[in-house]
N, C-alpha and C positions, 0 to 999 in steps of 0.2 A: 492499403496502409495509409495512416494519417500523415499529413505533411509535417506534423509535429512529433513523429516517432522515427528515429533512425535505427536501422538494424545492421549488424555485422556478425559474421561467423568466422571464428578463428580457433583452431586447435580444439574443436568440439564444443566451444563456448559460444552460444548465441547471445549477443548483447542487444537488449532492447533499451534504447536510450531516449528519454523524454527530451524534446527539443523545442521548447516554447519559452525561451529565457525572458522575454519581455513581460511575461505573466508568471514568472517563477515556476514554470511548468505546471500551472493549474490545469487540471484535467477536464477536457470537454467530452461529450458523448462520443465524438469521432475518435478521440484518443483512446478512450476505454475500448471501443470496438477494435481499434488497431492492435491494442495490447492483447485482447482476447484472441484475435486472429493469429498473432505472433505465437502465443502459447499453444494454440491448437496445431499450428504447423510444427512447432518444436517437439510436441508430444509424438507426432507421427514420423519425424525425420530421424533416422538412426545416426545421421551425422552430427546431430545435436545431443550432447551428453549433459550439458548444464546450461541454464539460462541465468544471465546476469542482468539485473534491473539497475539502471543508473540514470542520472540526470546530468547536470552540469554544475554550475556554481550553486544551484539549488536542486534538491531532489524533486520535491513537488510541494506546491502550496495547497494541495488537496483539490476538492471539487471546484470547478469554475462556478461561482455563485450565480452568474448570469444564466446558467442552465436551470436553476431552481426558482428564480424569481418570476413572479407573474400572478395573475388572478387564479384562484383555486381551480377553475374549470380549465385553465390552460397550463397548469403545472406540468412540465415535461416528465415523462416517465423516468424512473430511476433504473430501469432494467439494464442499461448498458453498464453502469457502474457495478451493479450487483452481479450481473453475468460475468464480468471480469473477476470479481472477488471469488465467485464459485469456481471459475476456471483455475484461479490461483490455488485455491484450497485443494482442488483435485488433481493438480499437476503432478505427474508421476516421477519426474526427474528432479535433480537438485536445483534449488533456486537460491541465488546469492544476490544480495542488495548492496549497493554502494551509496551511502548517504552523505551529502554535503549540504550546507546551508539549511534551508527549512525542509521539514518533513511533517506536513500538517495533515490531520485527519487520516485519510487513506494512506498517506505517506508513512504514517506510523503503524496503523493497524495491519497493513499488508505484511509487516515484519513477522506477524504471528504465523504466517504461512511460508516464510523463508527458512531455509536450512542453514544459512549462514548470512551474516551481515556485518559490514564495516561502516562505522560512522565517524565523522570528524568529531573531535572532542568538543568543539564549540557548536556542533549542529543543534538545531532547535527542533525537538520532537514535541508534537502537541496534538491532542484529540479534543478540539473545541466544539464538540457536537452540541452540548447543552447551551453553549453561548450563542449558537446559531439557531436554537429552537428545535433541533432535531435530536436523534438518538444515535448511539454507536452502531457500527457495521463491522463486517468482516469476521463476525463471530467473537468480537472483542469482549462483549458482555459475558461470554463464557470463558474464553481462553486467557484473557489478560491476567487474571488472578493467579493462574498457574505459573506465569513468568515473574510477576512482581510481588505476589502475595495479595490476598484479598483486600486488605485495608488500603494499601497503596494504589491498587488498581481501581478500587471504588473512588478514591479521592481524585485520581487523574481523570476518570471518565465523568464524574459528577461536576468537578470544578473546571475542567478544561485547562488546568494549569500546565505550563510547558516544563520540559526537562531537557538537559543538554545531552550530547552524545556520550560524555564520560559517565554521567549518571545512568544512562541506558545500558551501557556496557557493564557497569558495576552491578546493576540489577538483573542482568542476564537477558535483556530484551534484544541486544545486539551482541555479536560474538567478540568484536574488538572495537576499541576506540583509538584513533590515531590522529596525527596532525592532518589538517585539511589537505595539504599537498600530497599526503601519502595514501589517501583513501582509495583512489582509483587503482594504484599498483597493488595495494594490499588485497582488495576485493578480487582483482584479476588473478592474483596468485592463489587465493583460496579456490576460485572457480577452476583454475587449471589443475590444482591438486585433485579435485573431485572428478574432473573430466578424464584424468589419467587412470582412474581406478576402473575395475571391471564393472561395466554398466549394469549388468543384470543383478549383481550383488548389491550395488548401490541402490538401485530402484527397489529391490525387495526389502532392504533395510529401511528405506524411507517408508515403505508401505507398512511395515511392522511398527515403526515409531508412531505413525499417524492413526493406525487402525482402531485402537481403543477408544478414540474420541470421535470417530467418523459420524456415527449416528447422532450423537448429542450435538456435534457441530452443525450438521445439516439442519437439525431442528432449530438451533439458535439462529443460524443465518436466515432461515425462512421467516422466523418471528421478527428479526431485525428489519428485514426487507419490508414486511407489512407495516411495521410501526413507523419506519422511516418515511414510506410513501404517505401514510396518514398524516404524519407531522408536517410534511411539506405543504399540505392543504390548509393548515391552520393560520389564522390571522396573526398569531404570535410569531411564527416562523417567517411569514411573508413580510411582516413589518421589519424584522431584523434584516432580511435580505435586501429590502428596499433601502434601508438606512446604510447598509454596507456598500451597496452599489453607488448611492448618492455620494458617499464619502470618497470612494475610489475615483469617481469622476470629477471630484472637486466641487460637488453640489452642496 
């Protein structure tokens, strides 16, 4: 497990908590690997009935840009991030998310694979892929329109414009929006409700809900993975990453 991921199991709920507050929980390849390992363990362990994804003051600032920057021949592979997203999409048990602060990039798109989510009303959800010179992931190019409507989904993916948690709840992207101080308790209560139900019935219901979109989702995520990796090698994306890192370092 990564040093930036804390885990705890209580009442059938496994909490996977991002713990890199100095970087607003920006996700490194090691953190993605730890998340994937946590999900794999949870899928096998009968003691785990629900997984709760959480952060702290912030959910996650998305991918650590430092993992993407560099000359084309040295661009790190994106496999760790996309492997995590595929594990998330195929996870057979309920997934609940608790969002506070920022939920950037994957912090928003992973919601498409959660079964319930609670966001702070003032949380900032954003998918700034085009602003970074890359493309969407997590099957968002296919699934987001089903949550928000095609026009709104297209605008958010193309423009990278943010929305707050209250707007996300009204649009159906998260289950509930509450005050920031209430997020953790509300998400824990929803996870506990699901954990108390017959696990076989819950898992089969989730399978039925997801089954109609499985083949199309797999194709969409494979296409996104290929396009994302290709975009990372472009001069356009690398220039944006370099400028971002220079600004963050005060350069």
